[in-house]
C-alpha positions as CSV (number, residue, x, y, z in Angstrom):
1,M,112.5,99.8,119.5
2,S,116.2,99.9,120.0
3,L,117.7,102.1,122.7
4,F,120.5,103.2,120.3
5,P,119.6,104.3,116.8
6,P,121.3,102.4,114.0
7,F,124.6,103.9,112.8
8,D,124.5,104.8,109.2
9,P,126.7,107.7,107.9
10,D,124.4,108.2,104.8
11,R,121.1,108.0,106.6
12,D,120.0,111.5,106.0
13,R,120.9,111.4,102.3
14,R,119.0,108.2,101.8
15,G,116.0,109.2,103.9
16,S,115.5,112.5,102.1
17,R,113.7,110.6,99.3
18,F,110.6,110.0,101.3
19,R,108.2,112.7,102.5
20,D,106.4,110.7,105.1
21,V,108.5,110.2,108.3
22,R,106.9,106.9,109.3
23,L,107.3,105.4,105.9
24,R,110.9,106.6,105.8
25,E,111.7,105.0,109.1
26,A,110.0,101.7,108.2
27,R,111.8,101.6,104.8
28,F,115.1,102.3,106.6
29,R,114.7,99.5,109.1
30,R,113.7,97.1,106.4
31,N,116.7,98.0,104.2
32,F,119.2,98.2,107.1
33,R,122.4,96.3,106.6
34,P,125.2,95.7,109.2
35,I,128.0,98.3,108.9
36,P,131.4,96.9,107.9
37,V,134.1,97.2,110.5
38,R,136.3,98.9,108.0
39,T,133.9,101.9,108.2
40,L,134.2,102.2,112.0
41,V,138.0,101.9,112.3
42,P,138.9,105.4,110.9
43,N,136.2,107.0,113.2
44,V,137.7,105.2,116.2
45,V,141.1,106.7,115.3
46,T,139.5,110.1,115.0
47,L,137.9,109.7,118.4
48,L,141.3,108.7,119.9
49,S,142.8,111.9,118.5
50,L,140.0,113.9,120.0
51,C,140.7,112.3,123.4
52,A,144.4,113.3,123.0
53,G,143.4,116.9,122.3
54,L,141.1,117.1,125.3
55,T,143.8,115.5,127.5
56,A,146.2,118.1,126.3
57,I,143.9,120.8,127.6
58,R,143.7,119.2,131.0
59,L,147.5,118.7,131.2
60,A,148.0,122.4,130.3
61,A,145.7,123.5,133.0
62,E,147.8,121.4,135.4
63,L,150.9,123.2,134.0
64,R,152.3,119.9,132.7
65,F,153.3,121.4,129.4
66,E,155.6,118.7,128.2
67,L,152.9,116.0,128.3
68,A,150.4,118.5,126.9
69,L,152.6,119.1,123.8
70,G,153.2,115.4,123.5
71,A,149.4,114.9,123.4
72,I,149.1,117.5,120.6
73,V,151.8,115.8,118.5
74,F,150.1,112.5,119.1
75,A,146.8,114.0,117.9
76,A,148.5,115.3,114.8
77,V,149.9,111.9,114.0
78,L,146.5,110.3,114.4
79,D,144.9,113.0,112.2
80,G,147.3,112.1,109.4
81,V,146.5,108.4,109.8
82,D,142.7,108.4,109.9
83,G,142.1,110.0,106.5
84,R,144.6,107.7,104.8
85,L,143.3,104.7,106.6
86,A,139.7,105.5,105.5
87,R,140.8,105.8,101.9
88,M,142.8,102.6,102.1
89,L,139.9,100.6,103.7
90,K,137.3,102.3,101.5
91,G,135.6,103.4,104.6
92,T,135.1,107.1,103.9
93,S,131.7,108.6,104.8
94,R,130.1,112.0,105.4
95,F,129.8,111.2,109.1
96,G,133.6,110.6,109.3
97,A,134.4,113.8,107.5
98,E,132.2,115.9,109.9
99,L,133.6,114.1,112.9
100,D,137.2,114.7,111.7
101,S,136.5,118.5,111.3
102,L,135.1,118.8,114.8
103,A,138.0,116.9,116.2
104,D,140.5,119.0,114.3
105,F,138.9,122.2,115.7
106,V,139.3,121.0,119.3
107,N,142.8,119.5,118.8
108,F,144.4,122.2,116.7
109,G,142.4,125.2,117.4
110,V,141.1,125.2,121.0
111,A,143.9,123.1,122.6
112,P,146.9,125.0,121.3
113,A,145.2,128.3,122.2
114,L,144.6,127.2,125.8
115,I,148.1,125.8,126.1
116,L,149.6,129.1,125.1
117,W,147.2,130.9,127.5
118,F,148.2,128.8,130.5
119,W,151.9,129.0,129.5
120,G,152.3,132.8,129.2
121,L,149.5,134.6,127.4
122,S,147.6,134.9,130.7
123,D,150.2,137.5,131.8
124,Y,148.6,140.0,129.5
125,K,145.1,139.0,130.7
126,N,142.4,140.3,128.3
127,V,144.9,140.9,125.5
128,G,146.3,137.5,125.8
129,W,142.8,135.9,125.9
130,I,141.7,137.8,122.8
131,V,144.8,136.5,120.9
132,A,144.0,132.9,122.0
133,I,140.4,133.3,120.9
134,V,141.5,134.8,117.5
135,F,143.8,131.8,116.9
136,A,141.0,129.3,117.7
137,I,138.5,131.1,115.5
138,C,141.1,131.2,112.7
139,A,141.5,127.4,113.0
140,G,137.7,127.0,112.8
141,L,137.4,129.2,109.8
142,R,140.3,127.4,108.1
143,L,138.5,124.0,108.5
144,A,135.2,125.4,107.3
145,R,136.8,126.8,104.2
146,F,138.5,123.5,103.5
147,N,135.2,121.6,103.7
148,V,133.7,124.0,101.2
149,M,136.6,124.0,98.7
150,I,137.3,120.3,98.8
151,D,134.4,119.7,96.3
152,D,135.2,122.6,94.0
153,P,134.8,121.3,90.4
154,N,136.7,124.3,88.9
155,R,140.0,123.6,90.6
156,P,142.6,122.3,88.3
157,A,144.1,118.9,88.9
158,W,147.5,120.2,89.9
159,A,146.0,122.4,92.6
160,G,145.3,119.3,94.7
161,N,149.0,119.4,95.6
162,F,148.5,122.6,97.6
163,F,146.5,123.7,100.6
164,T,145.0,127.2,100.7
165,G,146.6,128.6,103.9
166,I,148.5,126.7,106.6
167,P,146.4,123.5,107.5
168,A,145.2,123.4,111.1
169,P,147.4,120.5,112.3
170,A,150.5,122.3,111.0
171,G,149.4,125.6,112.5
172,A,149.0,123.9,115.9
173,I,152.5,122.5,115.8
174,V,154.1,125.7,114.4
175,V,152.4,128.1,116.9
176,L,153.8,126.3,119.9
177,L,157.4,127.2,118.8
178,P,158.0,129.5,121.8
179,I,157.3,126.6,124.2
180,Y,159.8,124.4,122.3
181,L,162.4,127.1,122.7
182,Q,161.9,127.3,126.4
183,F,162.3,123.5,126.8
184,L,165.5,123.8,124.8
185,G,166.9,125.9,127.6
186,V,166.1,129.4,126.3
187,A,165.3,131.6,129.2
188,K,161.7,132.7,129.3
189,Y,162.7,136.4,129.6
190,L,164.4,136.0,126.2
191,I,161.0,135.0,124.7
192,P,159.0,138.2,125.3
193,I,155.3,137.6,125.6
194,P,154.4,140.6,123.2
195,L,156.4,138.8,120.5
196,V,154.6,135.6,121.3
197,L,151.3,137.5,120.9
198,V,152.3,138.8,117.5
199,Y,153.6,135.4,116.4
200,T,150.3,133.7,117.4
201,L,148.3,136.2,115.5
202,A,150.5,135.8,112.4
203,I,150.1,132.0,112.4
204,G,146.3,132.4,112.8
205,L,146.2,134.8,109.8
206,L,148.3,132.5,107.7
207,M,145.8,129.7,108.4
208,I,142.9,131.8,106.9
209,S,145.1,133.4,104.2
210,K,145.1,132.3,100.5
211,L,148.8,131.4,100.7
212,P,149.4,128.2,98.7
213,V,151.1,125.6,100.9
214,F,152.4,122.2,99.8
215,S,149.9,119.6,100.9
216,G,152.0,116.4,100.5
217,K,148.8,114.3,100.2
218,K,149.9,112.9,96.8
219,L,153.3,112.0,98.2
220,G,153.9,108.5,99.5
221,T,151.0,106.8,97.8
222,R,153.4,104.6,95.9
223,V,156.8,103.3,97.0
224,A,159.3,101.7,94.6
225,P,160.2,98.1,95.6
226,E,163.8,99.0,96.2
227,M,162.8,101.9,98.5
228,V,160.6,99.9,100.9
229,L,163.3,99.0,103.4
230,P,164.9,102.6,103.3
231,A,161.4,104.0,103.9
232,F,160.9,101.8,106.9
233,L,164.4,102.8,108.2
234,I,163.6,106.5,107.8
235,A,160.3,106.2,109.5
236,V,161.8,104.4,112.5
237,L,164.7,106.8,112.7
238,F,162.3,109.8,112.6
239,F,160.1,108.5,115.5
240,A,163.2,107.5,117.5
241,L,164.6,111.0,117.2
242,L,161.2,112.5,118.0
243,V,161.0,110.4,121.2
244,S,164.6,111.0,122.2
245,F,165.0,114.6,121.2
246,P,161.4,116.0,120.9
247,W,162.1,119.7,121.3
248,E,165.0,119.7,118.9
249,V,163.1,117.8,116.3
250,L,160.0,120.0,116.7
251,T,162.0,123.2,116.6
252,I,164.0,122.2,113.5
253,G,160.8,120.9,111.8
254,T,158.9,124.1,112.5
255,L,161.7,126.3,111.1
256,I,162.0,124.2,108.0
257,Y,158.2,124.3,107.5
258,L,158.1,128.1,107.8
259,G,161.1,128.4,105.4
260,C,159.3,126.2,102.8
261,L,156.2,128.5,102.7
262,P,157.7,130.9,100.1
263,L,158.8,127.8,98.0
264,G,155.2,126.6,97.9
265,W,154.0,130.0,96.8
266,K,156.5,130.2,94.0
267,A,155.7,126.7,92.8
268,Y,152.0,127.5,92.8
269,R,152.5,130.6,90.7
270,R,154.7,128.8,88.2
271,L,152.1,126.1,87.7
272,A,149.3,128.6,87.4
273,R,151.3,130.6,84.8
274,E,152.0,127.4,82.8
275,D,148.3,126.5,83.0
276,A,147.4,129.9,81.7
277,E,149.9,129.6,78.8
278,R,148.5,126.2,77.8
279,A,145.0,127.6,77.8
280,A,146.0,130.6,75.7
281,T,147.8,128.3,73.2
282,A,144.8,126.1,73.0
283,E,142.5,129.1,72.3
284,T,144.9,130.4,69.6
285,T,145.0,127.0,67.9
286,T,141.2,126.8,68.0
287,G,140.9,130.3,66.6
288,S,143.4,129.7,63.7
289,A,141.7,126.4,62.8
290,A,138.3,128.1,62.6
291,A,139.7,130.9,60.5
292,S,141.3,128.5,58.0
293,E,137.9,126.9,57.2
294,P,136.5,128.2,53.8
295,A,133.6,130.7,54.2
296,P,130.3,129.5,52.9
297,V,129.2,130.8,49.5
298,P,126.0,132.9,49.7
299,G,123.1,131.0,48.1
300,A,125.0,127.9,47.5
301,D,122.7,125.7,49.5
302,A,119.5,127.6,48.5
303,P,117.1,125.7,46.2
304,P,116.5,127.0,42.7
305,P,113.7,129.5,42.1
306,G,110.3,127.9,42.0
307,A,111.5,124.6,43.5
308,T,110.3,123.6,46.9
309,S,110.9,120.3,48.8
310,A,108.1,118.2,50.3
311,G,109.5,118.6,53.7
312,A,109.6,122.4,53.4
313,T,106.0,122.4,52.1
314,S,104.8,120.3,55.0
315,A,106.7,122.4,57.6
316,A,105.3,125.6,56.1
317,G,101.8,124.0,56.2
318,Q,102.2,123.1,59.8
319,N,103.4,126.6,60.7
320,E,100.4,128.1,59.0
321,R,98.0,125.7,60.6
322,P,95.2,127.5,62.5
323,S,95.1,127.2,66.2
324,R,91.6,125.7,66.2
325,L,89.9,123.6,63.5
326,N,86.1,123.9,63.0
């Protein structure tokens, strides 16, 4: 008997076919195959992001907020990489999806709330702690709703370009805006804590709201050959600016993201209206086609009086057959 059980993301789904536990375990051991490394790589990236989120909590407790924010940004970058990496390597699994959700709750729900608490929300004691808890809970509810809605078969294809509410990684980056402003040189007394409390609650409510937000998941899946080198240049330039001027880049990015929220809502409503118009047009076309068909003539298909077919006679005989024959 092995000290560590074999790793198989689909073990429960495959084992549910057998009722007897011993038979199920024996069948599993007999059919066990080595797990490809490509399945493990995305999970390792997810664990690295979880380590970054936990390290951010420790750094915030030590009042080293610059490094704590850097750890949150690093966790957000890894979160954007692990999913795409799993799809590219064809290493997606139920285990990886659950692990990613748990890591996101810690990295983008618990960690930002505690960073804000250590930074300034603790000045208002119970009120500040309640706001931090509400933000973390909103992040958890946001992730749970995303896991439920991801397999909705009734969603139209174009709805895949939108999130329902601000995603948890973006919410974590956006809610830390007051700390970015302080590092830019804005005096802390110009950032009143009551306003930070209201701002934190607003971002938490936006995460669990039904506001359509651009997802960007379908962007960047294909790059034109002539745009490969410019894409490399833009990526290198962005990360160079982020490392050299982190607070300026994060502040400008946060303001741009908040400013784009109404644009996503308008785009979603426009697509929904066009989809409804197409459905109404299709129903009208179907109705007009059905109305243009000639109505059947009464008695046209009826047999002449006194004439019966063999099939009708046999069917009638079967219907009139007694329930028991003596």
